[in-house]
C-alpha positions as a printed Julia matrix, in Angstrom:
373×3 Matrix{Float64}:
 -16.28  181.45   81.86
 -13.08  179.51   81.43
 -13.06  177.61   84.74
 -10.75  174.81   85.8
 -10.93  172.73   88.97
  -7.25  171.89   89.46
  -7.17  169.95   92.71
  -9.13  168.93   95.78
  -7.88  168.02   99.25
 -10.61  166.86  101.56
 -13.48  169.21  100.77
 -11.17  172.11   99.8
 -10.77  173.11   96.15
  -8.07  174.87   94.11
  -9.46  176.38   90.91
  -8.53  178.88   88.21
 -10.87  181.42   86.62
  -9.67  183.04   83.41
 -11.42  186.4    83.19
 -11.12  189.32   80.78
  -8.61  191.15   82.98
  -6.48  188.26   84.11
  -6.37  184.96   85.91
  -7.93  184.43   89.35
  -6.58  181.53   91.39
  -8.7   180.18   94.21
  -9.26  180.09   97.09
  -9.4   183.86   96.67
 -10.23  186.76   98.96
 -11.56  189.85   97.18
 -10.72  193.14   98.93
 -13.78  195.37   99.14
 -13.52  198.53   97.05
 -17.1   199.75   97.4
 -16.46  203.09   95.68
 -13.98  201.69   93.11
 -11.23  202.05   95.72
 -10.1   200.03   98.72
 -10.17  202.56  101.55
  -6.81  204.25  102.25
  -5.09  202.41   99.34
  -4.56  202.95   95.61
  -4.24  200.59   92.68
  -0.46  200.27   93.05
  -0.92  199.13   96.64
  -3.38  196.5    95.43
  -0.99  195.3    92.73
   1.89  195.12   95.22
  -0.36  193.05   97.51
  -1.11  190.67   94.63
  -4.86  191.33   94.49
  -6.28  189.51   91.48
  -9.81  190.85   91.86
 -11.55  193.66   93.79
 -15.21  193.99   94.72
 -17.13  197.17   93.86
 -20.74  198.01   94.65
 -23.42  198.77   92.07
 -25.68  200.75   94.42
 -22.96  203.15   95.54
 -21.29  203.57   92.13
 -24.66  204.02   90.4
 -25.44  206.92   92.76
 -21.95  208.42   92.69
 -20.32  209.13   90.28
 -23.01  207.3    88.13
 -22.74  204.35   85.78
 -22.87  206.46   82.55
 -19.9   208.53   83.77
 -17.89  205.43   84.64
 -18.64  204.01   81.2
 -17.54  207.29   79.56
 -14.26  207.2    81.49
 -13.33  203.66   80.49
 -15.32  201.43   82.83
 -14.05  200.6    86.28
 -10.62  199.64   84.97
 -10.02  202.88   83.08
 -11.65  204.99   85.79
  -9.66  203.54   88.71
  -6.47  202.48   86.83
  -6.67  199.05   88.49
  -5.85  196.68   85.61
  -6.98  193.41   87.19
 -10.49  192.08   87.66
 -13.56  193.63   89.28
 -16.62  191.91   90.69
 -19.61  194.18   91.3
 -22.38  193.37   93.76
 -25.88  194.28   92.63
 -27.21  196.32   95.54
 -29.26  193.56   97.18
 -27.2   193.84  100.36
 -27.84  197.6   100.5
 -31.58  196.89  100.55
 -30.84  194.94  103.74
 -28.29  197.29  105.33
 -30.23  200.45  104.39
 -33.64  198.9   104.97
 -35.14  202.14  106.32
 -34.52  203.68  102.89
 -35.73  200.72  100.83
 -39.07  199.27   99.76
 -39.29  196.01   97.84
 -42.01  194.75   95.53
 -42.31  191.81   93.15
 -40.49  193.6    90.34
 -37.61  195.27   92.16
 -36.62  197.74   94.87
 -37.16  201.45   95.45
 -34.17  203.13   97.1
 -34.05  206.48   98.79
 -30.52  207.73   98.21
 -28.49  208.05  101.41
 -26.68  210.94   99.7
 -29.44  213.33   98.67
 -32.76  211.57   99.36
 -33.62  211.08   95.68
 -35.64  207.98   94.74
 -34.3   205.23   92.46
 -35.84  201.96   91.29
 -33.62  198.89   90.84
 -34.84  195.95   88.77
 -33.12  192.73   87.66
 -32.49  194.39   84.3
 -31.46  197.86   85.47
 -28.73  196.56   87.8
 -27.28  194.59   84.88
 -27.37  197.71   82.7
 -25.34  199.57   85.32
 -22.85  196.72   85.51
 -22.52  196.62   81.72
 -21.47  200.28   82.0
 -18.94  199.36   84.7
 -17.51  196.57   82.49
 -16.95  194.52   85.64
 -15.62  191.03   85.02
 -18.17  189.32   87.28
 -21.65  190.76   87.72
 -24.1   189.76   90.43
 -27.85  189.65   89.99
 -30.4   191.46   92.16
 -31.48  189.28   95.07
 -33.81  189.63   98.05
 -31.73  189.34  101.22
 -33.36  189.06  104.66
 -32.01  189.34  108.21
 -31.81  186.31  110.48
 -33.65  185.03  112.37
 -36.8   185.5   110.29
 -40.15  183.86  109.61
 -40.52  180.98  107.19
 -42.97  183.1   105.23
 -40.46  185.92  104.71
 -37.62  183.54  103.81
 -39.8   181.71  101.28
 -40.83  185.06   99.79
 -37.16  186.0    99.41
 -36.48  182.71   97.59
 -39.43  183.16   95.25
 -38.41  186.73   94.44
 -34.75  185.84   93.99
 -35.6   182.95   91.65
 -38.01  185.07   89.59
 -35.45  187.87   89.34
 -32.74  185.36   88.42
 -34.84  184.07   85.5
 -35.44  187.61   84.28
 -31.76  188.49   84.68
 -30.3   185.52   82.84
 -32.76  185.85   79.96
 -31.92  189.54   79.66
 -28.18  188.87   79.9
 -28.32  186.31   77.1
 -30.33  188.75   74.97
 -27.76  191.48   75.59
 -24.83  189.19   74.78
 -26.5   188.37   71.45
 -26.38  192.13   70.78
 -22.68  192.29   71.65
 -23.21  193.75   75.14
 -21.52  192.18   78.17
 -19.86  189.45   76.12
 -16.75  189.4    78.35
 -18.71  189.63   81.59
 -19.61  186.64   83.75
 -22.88  186.48   85.68
 -23.51  184.85   89.07
 -26.79  184.01   90.79
 -27.21  184.2    94.59
 -28.67  181.36   96.67
 -30.87  182.41   99.61
 -32.78  180.47  102.26
 -31.57  181.52  105.7
 -30.26  178.63  107.82
 -33.1   176.3   106.84
 -32.02  173.16  104.97
 -35.39  172.97  103.28
 -35.18  176.52  101.96
 -31.49  176.34  101.01
 -32.14  173.2    98.98
 -35.14  174.87   97.36
 -33.19  177.99   96.37
 -30.03  176.14   95.28
 -31.97  173.63   93.2
 -34.02  176.31   91.45
 -31.06  178.56   90.66
 -28.48  175.93   89.75
 -30.9   174.51   87.2
 -30.31  177.72   85.2
 -27.26  176.44   83.35
 -26.39  179.73   81.63
 -25.12  181.2    84.9
 -21.32  181.26   85.08
 -21.16  180.79   88.84
 -23.21  180.71   92.02
 -22.96  182.56   95.3
 -24.26  181.73   98.76
 -25.88  184.87  100.12
 -27.88  185.72  103.19
 -25.32  184.56  105.77
 -23.27  186.45  108.36
 -26.42  188.53  108.97
 -27.16  187.58  112.57
 -26.84  183.79  112.78
 -24.3   181.91  114.91
 -21.01  180.85  113.29
 -21.77  177.13  113.55
 -25.13  177.77  111.86
 -23.33  179.5   109.0
 -20.84  176.65  108.62
 -23.57  173.99  108.69
 -25.6   175.92  106.11
 -22.64  176.26  103.74
 -21.74  172.58  104.09
 -25.33  171.6   103.31
 -25.72  174.03  100.39
 -22.54  173.27   98.44
 -23.75  169.74   97.66
 -26.4   171.25   95.37
 -23.95  173.57   93.57
 -22.16  172.53   90.35
 -18.64  171.21   90.82
 -17.56  172.75   87.51
 -18.43  176.35   88.41
 -17.08  178.76   91.05
 -18.68  178.95   94.5
 -18.74  182.33   96.22
 -19.66  182.96   99.88
 -20.68  186.61  100.15
 -19.66  188.95  102.96
 -17.58  186.47  105.02
 -15.52  187.02  107.15
 -12.82  186.33  109.77
  -9.7   184.29  108.92
 -11.32  181.4   110.8
 -14.47  181.79  108.67
 -12.4   181.59  105.5
 -10.58  178.45  106.63
 -13.78  176.72  107.73
 -15.6   177.51  104.5
 -12.69  176.58  102.23
 -12.9   173.27  104.07
 -16.55  173.1   102.96
 -15.82  173.67   99.27
 -16.07  177.46   98.85
 -13.76  179.18   96.33
 -14.36  182.94   96.67
 -14.81  185.37   99.57
 -15.16  189.09  100.27
 -15.49  191.11  103.46
 -14.81  194.63  104.74
 -13.3   193.14  107.91
  -9.55  193.4   107.13
  -9.66  197.08  106.17
 -12.39  198.18  108.61
 -10.72  196.42  111.53
  -7.34  197.9   110.56
  -8.8   201.39  110.74
 -10.16  200.57  114.2
  -6.79  199.32  115.45
  -7.3   195.55  115.11
  -4.61  193.74  113.14
  -4.71  190.1   112.01
  -1.67  187.89  112.56
  -0.63  184.27  112.31
  -1.21  183.98  116.08
  -4.58  185.75  116.18
  -5.68  189.36  116.58
  -3.56  192.2   117.93
  -5.03  195.5   119.17
  -2.38  198.07  118.28
  -4.1   200.68  120.48
  -2.8   198.97  123.61
  -0.38  200.9   125.84
   1.84  197.81  126.03
   2.97  198.47  122.44
   4.34  201.98  123.1
   7.93  200.71  123.3
   7.55  197.45  121.35
  10.16  197.29  118.6
   8.87  194.08  117.01
   6.85  194.11  113.77
   3.14  193.37  113.94
   3.83  189.73  113.05
   7.35  188.34  112.89
   6.21  185.8   110.25
   4.81  188.52  107.98
   6.67  189.88  104.94
   4.32  192.78  104.13
   5.57  196.33  103.56
   4.37  197.42  107.0
   6.01  194.58  108.92
   9.32  194.87  107.09
   9.6   198.62  107.71
   7.75  199.67  110.87
   7.48  198.67  114.52
   4.5   198.13  116.75
   5.64  201.17  118.73
   5.49  203.41  115.66
   2.1   202.09  114.57
   0.8   202.54  118.11
   1.97  206.16  117.97
   0.4   206.79  114.56
  -2.91  205.34  115.68
  -3.0   207.33  118.93
  -2.03  210.51  117.05
  -4.83  209.85  114.52
  -2.36  210.05  111.65
  -3.81  209.0   108.29
  -0.64  207.07  107.43
  -1.69  204.5   110.04
  -4.84  203.66  108.05
  -2.73  202.84  105.0
  -0.11  200.83  106.87
  -2.68  198.9   108.91
  -4.79  198.15  105.83
  -1.74  196.96  103.88
  -0.86  194.55  106.66
  -4.35  193.12  107.13
  -4.94  192.66  103.41
  -1.52  191.06  103.0
  -2.42  188.66  105.79
  -5.73  187.7   104.12
  -4.32  187.39  100.61
  -1.28  185.45  101.77
  -3.51  183.12  103.79
  -5.36  182.32  100.56
  -2.12  181.73   98.67
  -0.88  179.35  101.37
  -4.25  177.59  101.45
  -4.1   177.06   97.69
  -0.56  175.67   97.86
  -1.64  173.19  100.55
  -4.6   172.0    98.45
  -2.42  171.53   95.37
  -0.02  169.47   97.51
  -2.96  167.54   99.04
  -1.95  168.76  102.5
  -5.03  170.81  103.35
  -5.8   169.09  106.65
  -2.22  169.64  107.84
  -2.43  173.31  106.85
  -5.72  173.76  108.7
  -4.32  172.08  111.83
  -1.24  174.33  111.79
  -3.44  177.42  111.36
  -5.31  176.62  114.59
  -2.26  175.44  116.56
  -0.55  178.81  116.05
  -3.59  180.51  117.55
  -3.64  178.19  120.55
  -0.12  179.31  121.46
């Protein structure tokens, strides 16, 4: 990976990743497009929003429409028409979220499809094979994620499995690259360890010693622990991660979570929150959250956020969006999702500008002061 650390301000970092399908400037939020689409939006919407990279999911795309079909139709880029970058998660989170349908062993995971009940076995190699078919720009390895709180024994088992699978995965990836497969794809390992400093250091040290990895993610957070526990764990873990490679915090989170973890040296984020919350009527603004379902918005002619320049805010009122939501009109899902994603992506652009100007602390203070009002 062509990676450049351009500036720091406090603990915050501004970096650039040059990937096969374009440049990614950090801090970056990756909209979640589980099924090769961000719900309610198309690729033109994502380009208009300035999305540099989208997250897809290996488990879901492997089951439907299948990795061989996606390969046949031009990989994720040809299939979806989104020309910028894709990151694909390996399916480790689905083993956690669909735990009733999953059984792990030392070599991988058996899934019972949530679609038709068929059985499938994921291994460190097979999830890479699927991602080679996808031609995603960043590929994640199979990891063993556990809920929190949990026993020390189960957390240590997850670390041992994740490390063993990481060794298998990176060896296989280097073998495949020597054969001309996956040469433009970058591979990330995933640090586990719950909220235990001992276990996080163990996992980070073991994985970051594997120098062929292009980047490292912090996984296993935002799965039941308190926010301050998450922040403390990230702050502790980043000290063991290379400074010359990207740092990705998986599945996080609120705008406050992003600000706090940028402050702790994280570069990359993803979360379903902006689009899922939009569909449920919750919109993110510079002054906090707004519930568009409220009756008080029925005659409100202001935009969602008077500071926002998104398509929704420059064209539609709170009253109209309130009506669309209450009438269950599908157009609301698109307009709400456009606004929330614009808010997240613009927050990252403003954060980057503040880091490059060495004014991160001032930016962070202003972010919170607006919410206090």
